[in-house]
N, C-alpha and C positions, 0 to 999 in steps of 0.2 A: 199672340205675338209670334211672328215668323222666326224660325231659326235661321241664323246666318249661314249661307253656303260658303264653304271654304274650298278653295282649289288645292288639290294635292299636287305637289311637285312630281313631275314624271320621274320614275326611278331611272337612275343612270345604269344602263346595261353595259356589261363588259363587252369590249369589241376588239377585233383584230384589224390592224391596218394592212391593206394589201397594196403593194407597189408592183406595177405591171406595165407592159407596153400595150397601148390600145391599138397599135398597128398590127398586132399578131392575132388574127381571127380565132385561132384555136384556144387562146387564153380565155375567151368568154365561156367556153365549156368548163375550163378549170375553175373559174369563178363560181359557176353554178354548183360544181362539186364542193367547193368551200362552203357555200350556203347550205347544201344538203348535209355536210358533215357537222356543221356547227349549230344550225337552227334546231331548236329555239334557245339554245344555251348562250351562244356568243354571236353578237352582231358582226357582220362583215362590212367594213367601211372602205370605200374606194375613192380615188380621185378620178375625174373631177366631180362625180355626182354628189359627194359629201362636202363639197366646198360651197361657200356662199359668195354671192357677188358683192362688190363694194368694199372688199378688204383684201389684204395681201394673200396671194395664193401660197407663197412660201411660209408666211406666219401660220396659216391654217394647217399646212402639211406638218410643220414642226409641232404644232399643238396636237394634231391627230396622233403623231408618232409618240410624243411625250406621254399622252394619256392612254395609249392602247395597252391591253393586257399582254399582247404579243404581236409580232408582225409576220407577214408572209411576203416574201419577195419572189416573184416569178421572173426568172432570168431570160425567158424566151424573147428574142429580139435584142437583148443586151443594150438597150437604149440608154443614152446619157442620163436622162431624168431618173430612170430606175436605178442606175449605178449611184447617182447622187443621193437618192432616198435610202438606198442600201447603206451608204456611208453614214447618214444621219442616224439610222437605226442602230448600227454597230457602235457609233460614238456615244450613245446614251445607254448602251448595254441592255437593249430590249431583247427579250427572248425572240428567237427568229427561226422561221421555217423557210428554207431555200428550196425552190422547186425549179426543175428544168425539164422540158419535154425531151424525150429520147433523142430526137434529131433536131433540136433547136438550133437555129442559126442566128448570127449577128445580123441585125438589120442595117447593113452597110449603106444602103441607099439614103438613109437619113443624114449621113455625114456629107453627102454631095447632093443637096436638094436642087441646085440649079444646073446640074449637068445632064444634058439631054442624051438619051440613048447610051448611057454608061453601062457597059457590059462588065459587071463584076460577078465573080463566082461567089455564091454565099459561103460564109465561113462558119463552120460548126463551133458553137461556144465551148471553150476550153478554159475552165475556171483556173487551172494551174498556170496558164499563160496569160489570160486576159485580166485576171484579178489575182495576181500571185500573192499579194499581201493577205488574202483571205483564203488561200488554198487549204488551210487547215480546217475550214468549215465544211461540214458535209452537206451535200444537197441530195434531194431525192428526185428520182426520175419518174415522170408521169407519162401517160399515153392518151392521146385524144380518142383512142378507140376503146378505152376500158374505164367506163364511168364508175362502176361499182368498185373496181380496184383503186381508182383515184380517191374515192371517198374513204376507203379503208386506209390508204396510204396517208392521207391528210390527218385522220384521227390518230394514227400511229405516231406520226411526226409531232403532233400536238402533245401527245402523252410523253414523248421523249424530252421535249423542252420544258414542259410545265408541271409534270407530276410532283416534283419536290419544291415547287416555288409557291410563294404566297399568291393568292388570287386564283389558284388552280380550281377549275370547274370540271367536275367529272362529267364526261359525255357518255350517256347510256343509249345504246341503240338496241331495241328489242324487236323491231319489226323484221320480218323475213328478208326484206330487201338487203339488209346489212349483214345477215348471218351467213 
């Protein structure tokens, strides 16, 4: 008699939800730094790659935020969708890491998509003015030229927001690259 094969349910891994502007090319480097910092402990979930077709994008984003261990908001570009997701994260009191590149600018051109040859000077992101309701939140500065330092920064910020919370996962880095 053959034994019945049973399928094991895949374990749900803890994940962080990342809100970012896909129009800022340097952000891809920071996302790789997030993966380096958290792998294999915590999965990094991004939109749109973690969304499925055939269902509401907004519902899926709400669900990703609701079920995440913590969230990361990358302010570079300061796009409306990122600010909207930031608001959802804050409204349900998810632990949050805010990151901004040293010289991050507001992506003003997205506010005027049909204006040809509009010469606007890029505006540096100023959280105190652009998002004054949240100016009491600290954000960390990162640099596209310092990968190792970014990974360390991410782990430090994670430790700050999660060390005394339920669901905390200790991240241990023993390899020389991180020391």
